[in-house]
All heavy atoms as TSV, in Angstrom:
chain	resi	resn	atom	element	x	y	z
A	1	MET	N	N	-110.912	-111.422	-149.926
A	1	MET	CA	C	-110.965	-110.711	-148.666
A	1	MET	C	C	-111.137	-111.735	-147.551
A	1	MET	O	O	-111.812	-112.728	-147.684
A	1	MET	CB	C	-112.108	-109.699	-148.680
A	1	MET	CG	C	-112.074	-108.783	-147.499
A	1	MET	SD	S	-113.285	-107.461	-147.617
A	1	MET	CE	C	-112.494	-106.456	-148.836
A	2	ASP	N	N	-110.555	-111.474	-146.446
A	2	ASP	CA	C	-110.576	-112.358	-145.298
A	2	ASP	C	C	-111.969	-112.381	-144.671
A	2	ASP	O	O	-112.675	-111.387	-144.651
A	2	ASP	CB	C	-109.537	-111.865	-144.285
A	2	ASP	CG	C	-109.244	-112.878	-143.206
A	2	ASP	OD1	O	-109.233	-114.082	-143.484
A	2	ASP	OD2	O	-109.021	-112.434	-142.079
A	3	GLU	N	N	-112.368	-113.540	-144.142
A	3	GLU	CA	C	-113.701	-113.688	-143.543
A	3	GLU	C	C	-113.877	-112.763	-142.339
A	3	GLU	O	O	-114.953	-112.223	-142.119
A	3	GLU	CB	C	-113.913	-115.146	-143.128
A	3	GLU	CG	C	-115.321	-115.452	-142.662
A	3	GLU	CD	C	-116.367	-115.248	-143.747
A	3	GLU	OE1	O	-116.082	-115.528	-144.925
A	3	GLU	OE2	O	-117.467	-114.789	-143.406
A	4	GLU	N	N	-112.814	-112.531	-141.556
A	4	GLU	CA	C	-112.911	-111.640	-140.402
A	4	GLU	C	C	-113.186	-110.200	-140.834
A	4	GLU	O	O	-113.901	-109.477	-140.155
A	4	GLU	CB	C	-111.625	-111.693	-139.576
A	4	GLU	CG	C	-111.478	-112.980	-138.792
A	4	GLU	CD	C	-110.232	-112.979	-137.930
A	4	GLU	OE1	O	-109.840	-111.888	-137.459
A	4	GLU	OE2	O	-109.656	-114.048	-137.726
A	5	GLU	N	N	-112.622	-109.765	-141.955
A	5	GLU	CA	C	-112.863	-108.421	-142.442
A	5	GLU	C	C	-114.326	-108.229	-142.813
A	5	GLU	O	O	-114.888	-107.170	-142.615
A	5	GLU	CB	C	-111.963	-108.108	-143.641
A	5	GLU	CG	C	-110.510	-107.942	-143.248
A	5	GLU	CD	C	-109.620	-107.668	-144.441
A	5	GLU	OE1	O	-110.122	-107.661	-145.586
A	5	GLU	OE2	O	-108.416	-107.470	-144.236
A	6	HIS	N	N	-114.962	-109.292	-143.335
A	6	HIS	CA	C	-116.382	-109.206	-143.662
A	6	HIS	C	C	-117.199	-108.957	-142.399
A	6	HIS	O	O	-118.150	-108.188	-142.409
A	6	HIS	CB	C	-116.873	-110.487	-144.343
A	6	HIS	CG	C	-116.450	-110.607	-145.761
A	6	HIS	ND1	N	-116.963	-109.811	-146.742
A	6	HIS	CD2	C	-115.547	-111.429	-146.364
A	6	HIS	CE1	C	-116.414	-110.135	-147.893
A	6	HIS	NE2	N	-115.550	-111.116	-147.694
A	7	LYS	N	N	-116.798	-109.599	-141.301
A	7	LYS	CA	C	-117.518	-109.425	-140.035
A	7	LYS	C	C	-117.333	-107.998	-139.507
A	7	LYS	O	O	-118.266	-107.376	-139.036
A	7	LYS	CB	C	-117.014	-110.428	-139.001
A	7	LYS	CG	C	-117.393	-111.852	-139.314
A	7	LYS	CD	C	-116.804	-112.792	-138.280
A	7	LYS	CE	C	-117.047	-114.238	-138.676
A	7	LYS	NZ	N	-116.379	-115.171	-137.755
A	8	VAL	N	N	-116.114	-107.473	-139.597
A	8	VAL	CA	C	-115.814	-106.153	-139.064
A	8	VAL	C	C	-116.495	-105.062	-139.886
A	8	VAL	O	O	-117.106	-104.151	-139.349
A	8	VAL	CB	C	-114.292	-105.908	-139.025
A	8	VAL	CG1	C	-113.983	-104.468	-138.650
A	8	VAL	CG2	C	-113.629	-106.861	-138.048
A	9	TYR	N	N	-116.387	-105.160	-141.188
A	9	TYR	CA	C	-116.898	-104.108	-142.064
A	9	TYR	C	C	-118.324	-104.341	-142.527
A	9	TYR	O	O	-118.912	-103.491	-143.168
A	9	TYR	CB	C	-115.992	-103.943	-143.293
A	9	TYR	CG	C	-114.614	-103.482	-142.931
A	9	TYR	CD1	C	-113.521	-104.320	-143.026
A	9	TYR	CD2	C	-114.412	-102.189	-142.477
A	9	TYR	CE1	C	-112.251	-103.889	-142.683
A	9	TYR	CE2	C	-113.150	-101.750	-142.130
A	9	TYR	CZ	C	-112.079	-102.606	-142.236
A	9	TYR	OH	O	-110.834	-102.173	-141.903
A	10	GLY	N	N	-118.876	-105.486	-142.222
A	10	GLY	CA	C	-120.253	-105.766	-142.591
A	10	GLY	C	C	-120.433	-106.044	-144.072
A	10	GLY	O	O	-121.527	-105.954	-144.596
A	11	GLY	N	N	-119.400	-106.357	-144.743
A	11	GLY	CA	C	-119.500	-106.659	-146.165
A	11	GLY	C	C	-118.202	-106.395	-146.857
A	11	GLY	O	O	-117.194	-106.078	-146.243
A	12	GLU	N	N	-118.250	-106.513	-148.145
A	12	GLU	CA	C	-117.044	-106.342	-148.934
A	12	GLU	C	C	-116.722	-104.860	-149.109
A	12	GLU	O	O	-117.615	-104.037	-149.280
A	12	GLU	CB	C	-117.246	-106.990	-150.301
A	12	GLU	CG	C	-115.965	-107.351	-150.973
A	12	GLU	CD	C	-116.195	-108.227	-152.178
A	12	GLU	OE1	O	-116.938	-109.217	-152.057
A	12	GLU	OE2	O	-115.644	-107.890	-153.226
A	13	ILE	N	N	-115.462	-104.508	-149.051
A	13	ILE	CA	C	-115.030	-103.130	-149.227
A	13	ILE	C	C	-114.852	-102.891	-150.718
A	13	ILE	O	O	-114.193	-103.656	-151.409
A	13	ILE	CB	C	-113.708	-102.861	-148.489
A	13	ILE	CG1	C	-113.901	-103.094	-146.995
A	13	ILE	CG2	C	-113.202	-101.451	-148.763
A	13	ILE	CD1	C	-112.640	-103.016	-146.193
A	14	SER	N	N	-115.431	-101.807	-151.211
A	14	SER	CA	C	-115.358	-101.522	-152.641
A	14	SER	C	C	-113.964	-101.062	-153.022
A	14	SER	O	O	-113.206	-100.570	-152.201
A	14	SER	CB	C	-116.374	-100.449	-153.024
A	14	SER	OG	O	-116.062	-99.251	-152.359
A	15	ASP	N	N	-113.661	-101.212	-154.304
A	15	ASP	CA	C	-112.395	-100.693	-154.818
A	15	ASP	C	C	-112.437	-99.179	-154.778
A	15	ASP	O	O	-113.489	-98.573	-154.804
A	15	ASP	CB	C	-112.166	-101.164	-156.253
A	15	ASP	CG	C	-111.894	-102.668	-156.308
A	15	ASP	OD1	O	-111.394	-103.213	-155.311
A	15	ASP	OD2	O	-112.180	-103.277	-157.361
A	16	GLU	N	N	-111.271	-98.564	-154.777
A	16	GLU	CA	C	-111.196	-97.111	-154.644
A	16	GLU	C	C	-111.971	-96.392	-155.746
A	16	GLU	O	O	-112.613	-95.399	-155.510
A	16	GLU	CB	C	-109.736	-96.666	-154.664
A	16	GLU	CG	C	-109.562	-95.243	-154.229
A	16	GLU	CD	C	-108.131	-94.914	-153.922
A	16	GLU	OE1	O	-107.450	-95.742	-153.320
A	16	GLU	OE2	O	-107.717	-93.814	-154.292
A	17	GLY	N	N	-111.933	-96.899	-156.951
A	17	GLY	CA	C	-112.624	-96.265	-158.056
A	17	GLY	C	C	-114.132	-96.357	-157.965
A	17	GLY	O	O	-114.851	-95.608	-158.609
A	18	GLU	N	N	-114.640	-97.267	-157.163
A	18	GLU	CA	C	-116.077	-97.462	-157.046
A	18	GLU	C	C	-116.716	-96.541	-156.021
A	18	GLU	O	O	-117.914	-96.357	-156.021
A	18	GLU	CB	C	-116.385	-98.916	-156.671
A	18	GLU	CG	C	-116.008	-99.907	-157.746
A	18	GLU	CD	C	-116.240	-101.332	-157.306
A	18	GLU	OE1	O	-116.716	-101.541	-156.165
A	18	GLU	OE2	O	-115.953	-102.237	-158.080
A	19	ARG	N	N	-115.940	-95.988	-155.128
A	19	ARG	CA	C	-116.497	-95.120	-154.092
A	19	ARG	C	C	-116.923	-93.798	-154.689
A	19	ARG	O	O	-116.230	-93.231	-155.532
A	19	ARG	CB	C	-115.491	-94.891	-152.970
A	19	ARG	CG	C	-115.265	-96.151	-152.155
A	19	ARG	CD	C	-114.366	-95.863	-151.026
A	19	ARG	NE	N	-112.998	-95.924	-151.544
A	19	ARG	CZ	C	-111.930	-95.839	-150.808
A	19	ARG	NH1	N	-112.029	-95.651	-149.527
A	19	ARG	NH2	N	-110.738	-95.915	-151.339
A	20	GLU	N	N	-118.017	-93.287	-154.224
A	20	GLU	CA	C	-118.537	-92.036	-154.755
A	20	GLU	C	C	-117.855	-90.854	-154.092
A	20	GLU	O	O	-117.723	-90.792	-152.882
A	20	GLU	CB	C	-120.042	-91.939	-154.511
A	20	GLU	CG	C	-120.834	-92.962	-155.269
A	20	GLU	CD	C	-122.310	-92.841	-154.987
A	20	GLU	OE1	O	-122.748	-91.763	-154.561
A	20	GLU	OE2	O	-123.008	-93.843	-155.181
A	21	GLY	N	N	-117.437	-89.893	-154.905
A	21	GLY	CA	C	-116.945	-88.629	-154.388
A	21	GLY	C	C	-115.544	-88.623	-153.832
A	21	GLY	O	O	-115.096	-87.610	-153.330
A	22	ASP	N	N	-114.835	-89.727	-153.874
A	22	ASP	CA	C	-113.499	-89.753	-153.298
A	22	ASP	C	C	-112.496	-88.977	-154.137
A	22	ASP	O	O	-111.908	-88.011	-153.687
A	22	ASP	CB	C	-112.990	-91.182	-153.135
A	22	ASP	CG	C	-113.456	-91.805	-151.848
A	22	ASP	OD1	O	-114.085	-91.097	-151.052
A	22	ASP	OD2	O	-113.198	-92.994	-151.639
A	23	ILE	N	N	-112.298	-89.428	-155.351
A	23	ILE	CA	C	-111.230	-88.883	-156.157
A	23	ILE	C	C	-111.771	-88.112	-157.350
A	23	ILE	O	O	-111.244	-87.093	-157.734
A	23	ILE	CB	C	-110.299	-90.008	-156.641
A	23	ILE	CG1	C	-109.614	-90.639	-155.450
A	23	ILE	CG2	C	-109.276	-89.495	-157.638
A	23	ILE	CD1	C	-108.792	-91.842	-155.760
A	24	TYR	N	N	-112.839	-88.604	-157.911
A	24	TYR	CA	C	-113.355	-88.031	-159.140
A	24	TYR	C	C	-114.308	-86.893	-158.823
A	24	TYR	O	O	-115.384	-87.110	-158.307
A	24	TYR	CB	C	-114.061	-89.116	-159.959
A	24	TYR	CG	C	-113.187	-90.323	-160.157
A	24	TYR	CD1	C	-113.391	-91.486	-159.438
A	24	TYR	CD2	C	-112.118	-90.266	-161.035
A	24	TYR	CE1	C	-112.574	-92.582	-159.608
A	24	TYR	CE2	C	-111.289	-91.352	-161.204
A	24	TYR	CZ	C	-111.521	-92.511	-160.494
A	24	TYR	OH	O	-110.708	-93.580	-160.655
A	25	MET	N	N	-113.870	-85.657	-159.095
A	25	MET	CA	C	-114.702	-84.491	-158.839
A	25	MET	C	C	-114.950	-83.793	-160.167
A	25	MET	O	O	-114.095	-83.785	-161.049
A	25	MET	CB	C	-114.012	-83.519	-157.885
A	25	MET	CG	C	-113.763	-84.099	-156.520
A	25	MET	SD	S	-113.156	-82.940	-155.274
A	25	MET	CE	C	-112.119	-81.834	-156.097
A	26	SER	N	N	-116.096	-83.179	-160.300
A	26	SER	CA	C	-116.369	-82.416	-161.506
A	26	SER	C	C	-115.618	-81.103	-161.464
A	26	SER	O	O	-115.076	-80.707	-160.437
A	26	SER	CB	C	-117.870	-82.170	-161.637
A	26	SER	OG	O	-118.289	-81.268	-160.635
A	27	THR	N	N	-115.608	-80.384	-162.572
A	27	THR	CA	C	-114.901	-79.103	-162.597
A	27	THR	C	C	-115.521	-78.110	-161.637
A	27	THR	O	O	-114.825	-77.289	-161.050
A	27	THR	CB	C	-114.880	-78.502	-164.021
A	27	THR	OG1	O	-116.136	-78.710	-164.629
A	27	THR	CG2	C	-113.783	-79.066	-164.841
A	28	THR	N	N	-116.829	-78.178	-161.435
A	28	THR	CA	C	-117.480	-77.295	-160.471
A	28	THR	C	C	-116.942	-77.571	-159.074
A	28	THR	O	O	-116.640	-76.644	-158.323
A	28	THR	CB	C	-119.010	-77.488	-160.486
A	28	THR	OG1	O	-119.479	-77.318	-161.810
A	28	THR	CG2	C	-119.688	-76.529	-159.560
A	29	ASP	N	N	-116.794	-78.841	-158.752
A	29	ASP	CA	C	-116.229	-79.206	-157.458
A	29	ASP	C	C	-114.777	-78.758	-157.368
A	29	ASP	O	O	-114.325	-78.315	-156.314
A	29	ASP	CB	C	-116.326	-80.718	-157.233
A	29	ASP	CG	C	-117.754	-81.186	-157.013
A	29	ASP	OD1	O	-118.608	-80.346	-156.651
A	29	ASP	OD2	O	-118.018	-82.385	-157.197
A	30	ASP	N	N	-114.049	-78.867	-158.486
A	30	ASP	CA	C	-112.654	-78.418	-158.500
A	30	ASP	C	C	-112.573	-76.925	-158.236
A	30	ASP	O	O	-111.739	-76.469	-157.466
A	30	ASP	CB	C	-111.992	-78.736	-159.844
A	30	ASP	CG	C	-111.687	-80.212	-160.030
A	30	ASP	OD1	O	-111.686	-80.951	-159.024
A	30	ASP	OD2	O	-111.452	-80.621	-161.179
A	31	ASP	N	N	-113.437	-76.157	-158.906
A	31	ASP	CA	C	-113.446	-74.705	-158.709
A	31	ASP	C	C	-113.768	-74.353	-157.265
A	31	ASP	O	O	-113.149	-73.478	-156.674
A	31	ASP	CB	C	-114.457	-74.036	-159.647
A	31	ASP	CG	C	-114.057	-74.141	-161.109
A	31	ASP	OD1	O	-112.875	-74.427	-161.388
A	31	ASP	OD2	O	-114.942	-73.953	-161.965
A	32	ALA	N	N	-114.741	-75.041	-156.693
A	32	ALA	CA	C	-115.115	-74.794	-155.299
A	32	ALA	C	C	-113.966	-75.164	-154.370
A	32	ALA	O	O	-113.693	-74.453	-153.397
A	32	ALA	CB	C	-116.374	-75.576	-154.941
A	33	ALA	N	N	-113.289	-76.258	-154.685
A	33	ALA	CA	C	-112.168	-76.691	-153.852
A	33	ALA	C	C	-111.021	-75.690	-153.929
A	33	ALA	O	O	-110.386	-75.383	-152.919
A	33	ALA	CB	C	-111.694	-78.076	-154.281
A	34	VAL	N	N	-110.766	-75.166	-155.131
A	34	VAL	CA	C	-109.701	-74.167	-155.287
A	34	VAL	C	C	-110.050	-72.902	-154.511
A	34	VAL	O	O	-109.199	-72.330	-153.823
A	34	VAL	CB	C	-109.465	-73.853	-156.788
A	34	VAL	CG1	C	-108.580	-72.632	-156.961
A	34	VAL	CG2	C	-108.859	-75.059	-157.487
A	35	LYS	N	N	-111.302	-72.476	-154.604
A	35	LYS	CA	C	-111.738	-71.283	-153.866
A	35	LYS	C	C	-111.599	-71.504	-152.362
A	35	LYS	O	O	-111.113	-70.637	-151.639
A	35	LYS	CB	C	-113.186	-70.952	-154.220
A	35	LYS	CG	C	-113.685	-69.703	-153.547
A	35	LYS	CD	C	-115.108	-69.384	-153.930
A	35	LYS	CE	C	-115.576	-68.128	-153.201
A	35	LYS	NZ	N	-116.977	-67.829	-153.435
A	36	GLU	N	N	-112.028	-72.680	-151.900
A	36	GLU	CA	C	-111.922	-72.985	-150.473
A	36	GLU	C	C	-110.463	-73.011	-150.031
A	36	GLU	O	O	-110.117	-72.511	-148.963
A	36	GLU	CB	C	-112.598	-74.323	-150.174
A	36	GLU	CG	C	-112.600	-74.671	-148.706
A	36	GLU	CD	C	-113.313	-75.977	-148.398
A	36	GLU	OE1	O	-113.769	-76.654	-149.331
A	36	GLU	OE2	O	-113.402	-76.303	-147.213
A	37	LEU	N	N	-109.596	-73.576	-150.863
A	37	LEU	CA	C	-108.171	-73.617	-150.543
A	37	LEU	C	C	-107.586	-72.210	-150.460
A	37	LEU	O	O	-106.823	-71.902	-149.540
A	37	LEU	CB	C	-107.412	-74.439	-151.587
A	37	LEU	CG	C	-105.912	-74.579	-151.378
A	37	LEU	CD1	C	-105.603	-75.246	-150.042
A	37	LEU	CD2	C	-105.294	-75.348	-152.523
A	38	ASP	N	N	-107.973	-71.347	-151.403
A	38	ASP	CA	C	-107.497	-69.964	-151.368
A	38	ASP	C	C	-107.960	-69.251	-150.094
A	38	ASP	O	O	-107.194	-68.509	-149.475
A	38	ASP	CB	C	-107.980	-69.197	-152.602
A	38	ASP	CG	C	-107.253	-69.626	-153.870
A	38	ASP	OD1	O	-106.160	-70.228	-153.761
A	38	ASP	OD2	O	-107.790	-69.356	-154.966
A	39	GLU	N	N	-109.210	-69.486	-149.698
A	39	GLU	CA	C	-109.728	-68.879	-148.467
A	39	GLU	C	C	-108.976	-69.400	-147.252
A	39	GLU	O	O	-108.664	-68.644	-146.329
A	39	GLU	CB	C	-111.220	-69.167	-148.329
A	39	GLU	CG	C	-112.074	-68.430	-149.348
A	39	GLU	CD	C	-113.525	-68.876	-149.349
A	39	GLU	OE1	O	-113.886	-69.832	-148.629
A	39	GLU	OE2	O	-114.315	-68.271	-150.094
A	40	MET	N	N	-108.653	-70.697	-147.254
A	40	MET	CA	C	-107.908	-71.278	-146.143
A	40	MET	C	C	-106.499	-70.686	-146.069
A	40	MET	O	O	-105.991	-70.397	-144.980
A	40	MET	CB	C	-107.846	-72.801	-146.285
A	40	MET	CG	C	-109.183	-73.477	-146.069
A	40	MET	SD	S	-109.158	-75.225	-146.465
A	40	MET	CE	C	-108.119	-75.850	-145.168
A	41	LYS	N	N	-105.871	-70.488	-147.233
A	41	LYS	CA	C	-104.538	-69.880	-147.256
A	41	LYS	C	C	-104.591	-68.466	-146.702
A	41	LYS	O	O	-103.703	-68.048	-145.962
A	41	LYS	CB	C	-103.991	-69.864	-148.686
A	41	LYS	CG	C	-103.559	-71.222	-149.190
A	41	LYS	CD	C	-103.054	-71.121	-150.619
A	41	LYS	CE	C	-102.620	-72.453	-151.165
A	41	LYS	NZ	N	-102.132	-72.347	-152.559
A	42	HIS	N	N	-105.646	-67.723	-147.058
A	42	HIS	CA	C	-105.805	-66.351	-146.565
A	42	HIS	C	C	-105.978	-66.346	-145.045
A	42	HIS	O	O	-105.343	-65.542	-144.344
A	42	HIS	CB	C	-107.004	-65.696	-147.252
A	42	HIS	CG	C	-107.255	-64.293	-146.811
A	42	HIS	ND1	N	-106.445	-63.249	-147.190
A	42	HIS	CD2	C	-108.213	-63.769	-146.013
A	42	HIS	CE1	C	-106.901	-62.141	-146.641
A	42	HIS	NE2	N	-107.970	-62.422	-145.925
A	43	ARG	N	N	-106.824	-67.247	-144.537
A	43	ARG	CA	C	-107.021	-67.328	-143.077
A	43	ARG	C	C	-105.731	-67.737	-142.381
A	43	ARG	O	O	-105.402	-67.219	-141.303
A	43	ARG	CB	C	-108.142	-68.313	-142.750
A	43	ARG	CG	C	-109.521	-67.794	-143.093
A	43	ARG	CD	C	-110.629	-68.618	-142.474
A	43	ARG	NE	N	-110.571	-70.031	-142.799
A	43	ARG	CZ	C	-111.216	-70.620	-143.808
A	43	ARG	NH1	N	-111.967	-69.893	-144.611
A	43	ARG	NH2	N	-111.126	-71.910	-144.021
A	44	LEU	N	N	-104.978	-68.649	-142.985
A	44	LEU	CA	C	-103.706	-69.069	-142.400
A	44	LEU	C	C	-102.733	-67.901	-142.326
A	44	LEU	O	O	-102.064	-67.708	-141.304
A	44	LEU	CB	C	-103.096	-70.217	-143.214
A	44	LEU	CG	C	-101.725	-70.712	-142.763
A	44	LEU	CD1	C	-101.794	-71.243	-141.335
A	44	LEU	CD2	C	-101.215	-71.778	-143.705
A	45	LYS	N	N	-102.668	-67.100	-143.397
A	45	LYS	CA	C	-101.785	-65.931	-143.396
A	45	LYS	C	C	-102.182	-64.963	-142.290
A	45	LYS	O	O	-101.325	-64.440	-141.572
A	45	LYS	CB	C	-101.836	-65.237	-144.756
A	45	LYS	CG	C	-100.875	-64.085	-144.871
A	45	LYS	CD	C	-100.902	-63.458	-146.242
A	45	LYS	CE	C	-99.947	-62.274	-146.272
A	45	LYS	NZ	N	-100.003	-61.558	-147.521
A	46	GLU	N	N	-103.502	-64.738	-142.128
A	46	GLU	CA	C	-103.970	-63.854	-141.061
A	46	GLU	C	C	-103.582	-64.399	-139.692
A	46	GLU	O	O	-103.145	-63.645	-138.814
A	46	GLU	CB	C	-105.483	-63.691	-141.137
A	46	GLU	CG	C	-105.963	-62.852	-142.301
A	46	GLU	CD	C	-107.479	-62.790	-142.397
A	46	GLU	OE1	O	-108.172	-63.645	-141.791
A	46	GLU	OE2	O	-107.979	-61.891	-143.082
A	47	MET	N	N	-103.716	-65.708	-139.495
A	47	MET	CA	C	-103.352	-66.313	-138.205
A	47	MET	C	C	-101.858	-66.196	-137.955
A	47	MET	O	O	-101.432	-65.931	-136.821
A	47	MET	CB	C	-103.792	-67.781	-138.164
A	47	MET	CG	C	-105.287	-67.957	-138.015
A	47	MET	SD	S	-105.777	-69.671	-137.736
A	47	MET	CE	C	-105.844	-70.278	-139.396
A	48	GLU	N	N	-101.050	-66.394	-139.009
A	48	GLU	CA	C	-99.599	-66.272	-138.842
A	48	GLU	C	C	-99.217	-64.845	-138.461
A	48	GLU	O	O	-98.337	-64.642	-137.611
A	48	GLU	CB	C	-98.891	-66.692	-140.135
A	48	GLU	CG	C	-98.938	-68.181	-140.385
A	48	GLU	CD	C	-98.377	-68.588	-141.732
A	48	GLU	OE1	O	-98.312	-67.725	-142.651
A	48	GLU	OE2	O	-98.008	-69.759	-141.876
A	49	GLU	N	N	-99.892	-63.866	-139.061
A	49	GLU	CA	C	-99.634	-62.468	-138.704
A	49	GLU	C	C	-100.026	-62.192	-137.263
A	49	GLU	O	O	-99.321	-61.481	-136.533
A	49	GLU	CB	C	-100.382	-61.536	-139.660
A	49	GLU	CG	C	-99.831	-61.544	-141.073
A	49	GLU	CD	C	-100.705	-60.811	-142.072
A	49	GLU	OE1	O	-101.820	-60.356	-141.716
A	49	GLU	OE2	O	-100.288	-60.695	-143.241
A	50	GLU	N	N	-101.143	-62.772	-136.832
A	50	GLU	CA	C	-101.585	-62.594	-135.445
A	50	GLU	C	C	-100.598	-63.245	-134.483
A	50	GLU	O	O	-100.273	-62.682	-133.433
A	50	GLU	CB	C	-102.984	-63.189	-135.264
A	50	GLU	CG	C	-103.572	-62.917	-133.910
A	50	GLU	CD	C	-105.009	-63.399	-133.772
A	50	GLU	OE1	O	-105.632	-63.766	-134.788
A	50	GLU	OE2	O	-105.493	-63.412	-132.638
A	51	VAL	N	N	-100.097	-64.416	-134.841
A	51	VAL	CA	C	-99.102	-65.091	-133.997
A	51	VAL	C	C	-97.847	-64.245	-133.881
A	51	VAL	O	O	-97.296	-64.085	-132.787
A	51	VAL	CB	C	-98.774	-66.500	-134.563
A	51	VAL	CG1	C	-97.530	-67.074	-133.914
A	51	VAL	CG2	C	-99.949	-67.441	-134.372
A	52	ALA	N	N	-97.415	-63.677	-135.003
A	52	ALA	CA	C	-96.221	-62.828	-134.978
A	52	ALA	C	C	-96.432	-61.625	-134.066
A	52	ALA	O	O	-95.550	-61.270	-133.275
A	52	ALA	CB	C	-95.858	-62.373	-136.389
A	53	ALA	N	N	-97.613	-61.013	-134.153
A	53	ALA	CA	C	-97.913	-59.860	-133.297
A	53	ALA	C	C	-97.953	-60.273	-131.826
A	53	ALA	O	O	-97.433	-59.560	-130.958
A	53	ALA	CB	C	-99.248	-59.233	-133.708
A	54	LEU	N	N	-98.543	-61.416	-131.532
A	54	LEU	CA	C	-98.596	-61.892	-130.142
A	54	LEU	C	C	-97.209	-62.219	-129.613
A	54	LEU	O	O	-96.892	-61.925	-128.445
A	54	LEU	CB	C	-99.518	-63.112	-130.033
A	54	LEU	CG	C	-101.008	-62.834	-130.222
A	54	LEU	CD1	C	-101.779	-64.137	-130.337
A	54	LEU	CD2	C	-101.548	-61.993	-129.090
A	55	CYS	N	N	-96.375	-62.820	-130.459
A	55	CYS	CA	C	-95.003	-63.121	-130.034
A	55	CYS	C	C	-94.235	-61.838	-129.749
A	55	CYS	O	O	-93.469	-61.768	-128.782
A	55	CYS	CB	C	-94.286	-63.944	-131.112
A	55	CYS	SG	S	-94.855	-65.643	-131.230
A	56	GLU	N	N	-94.452	-60.833	-130.580
A	56	GLU	CA	C	-93.802	-59.543	-130.370
A	56	GLU	C	C	-94.263	-58.918	-129.054
A	56	GLU	O	O	-93.452	-58.413	-128.270
A	56	GLU	CB	C	-94.129	-58.616	-131.547
A	56	GLU	CG	C	-93.339	-57.338	-131.567
A	56	GLU	CD	C	-93.646	-56.516	-132.805
A	56	GLU	OE1	O	-93.657	-57.086	-133.914
A	56	GLU	OE2	O	-93.878	-55.301	-132.637
A	57	MET	N	N	-95.563	-58.984	-128.782
A	57	MET	CA	C	-96.101	-58.446	-127.529
A	57	MET	C	C	-95.534	-59.205	-126.336
A	57	MET	O	O	-95.170	-58.595	-125.318
A	57	MET	CB	C	-97.629	-58.529	-127.532
A	57	MET	CG	C	-98.274	-57.551	-128.489
A	57	MET	SD	S	-100.059	-57.815	-128.737
A	57	MET	CE	C	-100.704	-57.879	-127.098
A	58	GLN	N	N	-95.440	-60.533	-126.464
A	58	GLN	CA	C	-94.906	-61.332	-125.377
A	58	GLN	C	C	-93.443	-60.999	-125.128
A	58	GLN	O	O	-92.996	-60.904	-123.977
A	58	GLN	CB	C	-95.043	-62.837	-125.694
A	58	GLN	CG	C	-94.544	-63.717	-124.572
A	58	GLN	CD	C	-94.657	-65.188	-124.909
A	58	GLN	OE1	O	-94.798	-65.558	-126.060
A	58	GLN	NE2	N	-94.601	-66.030	-123.888
A	59	ALA	N	N	-92.687	-60.787	-126.201
A	59	ALA	CA	C	-91.272	-60.427	-126.049
A	59	ALA	C	C	-91.133	-59.097	-125.337
A	59	ALA	O	O	-90.251	-58.932	-124.487
A	59	ALA	CB	C	-90.611	-60.373	-127.428
A	60	LYS	N	N	-91.986	-58.139	-125.666
A	60	LYS	CA	C	-91.935	-56.841	-124.983
A	60	LYS	C	C	-92.258	-56.986	-123.502
A	60	LYS	O	O	-91.610	-56.370	-122.662
A	60	LYS	CB	C	-92.924	-55.878	-125.638
A	60	LYS	CG	C	-92.486	-55.381	-126.986
A	60	LYS	CD	C	-93.512	-54.441	-127.600
A	60	LYS	CE	C	-93.111	-54.003	-128.988
A	60	LYS	NZ	N	-94.131	-53.122	-129.593
A	61	LEU	N	N	-93.258	-57.805	-123.193
A	61	LEU	CA	C	-93.631	-58.021	-121.795
A	61	LEU	C	C	-92.533	-58.755	-121.036
A	61	LEU	O	O	-92.263	-58.451	-119.871
A	61	LEU	CB	C	-94.935	-58.802	-121.696
A	61	LEU	CG	C	-96.208	-58.057	-122.100
A	61	LEU	CD1	C	-97.406	-59.006	-122.132
A	61	LEU	CD2	C	-96.467	-56.910	-121.130
A	62	THR	N	N	-91.892	-59.689	-121.672
A	62	THR	CA	C	-90.824	-60.459	-121.040
A	62	THR	C	C	-89.621	-59.551	-120.771
A	62	THR	O	O	-88.980	-59.658	-119.728
A	62	THR	CB	C	-90.412	-61.634	-121.935
A	62	THR	OG1	O	-91.562	-62.449	-122.204
A	62	THR	CG2	C	-89.358	-62.498	-121.280
A	63	ASN	N	N	-89.342	-58.661	-121.680
A	63	ASN	CA	C	-88.192	-57.760	-121.508
A	63	ASN	C	C	-88.434	-56.694	-120.446
A	63	ASN	O	O	-87.507	-56.193	-119.831
A	63	ASN	CB	C	-87.836	-57.076	-122.842
A	63	ASN	CG	C	-87.247	-58.042	-123.825
A	63	ASN	OD1	O	-86.698	-59.068	-123.448
A	63	ASN	ND2	N	-87.379	-57.745	-125.107
A	64	THR	N	N	-89.690	-56.332	-120.211
A	64	THR	CA	C	-89.980	-55.314	-119.206
A	64	THR	C	C	-90.106	-55.896	-117.813
A	64	THR	O	O	-90.100	-55.159	-116.856
A	64	THR	CB	C	-91.283	-54.554	-119.563
A	64	THR	OG1	O	-92.372	-55.478	-119.617
A	64	THR	CG2	C	-91.134	-53.790	-120.855
A	65	SER	N	N	-90.220	-57.179	-117.709
A	65	SER	CA	C	-90.381	-57.813	-116.382
A	65	SER	C	C	-89.092	-57.948	-115.646
A	65	SER	O	O	-88.029	-57.973	-116.102
A	65	SER	CB	C	-90.995	-59.192	-116.522
A	65	SER	OG	O	-92.263	-59.114	-117.111
């Protein structure tokens, strides 16, 4: 590692496998992540439906003006 990088980062940067919690998750964490992803997909679908309704309302207002 370059001497300047040591000054910037305050030390040596660990290898990716050495960092805690980055890639290696337990099955409990996987289950929680899947649940969170499903909830995010549901919220996204609701937002897309709201956007569609707002666009429809805007089109009606634009056509009546």
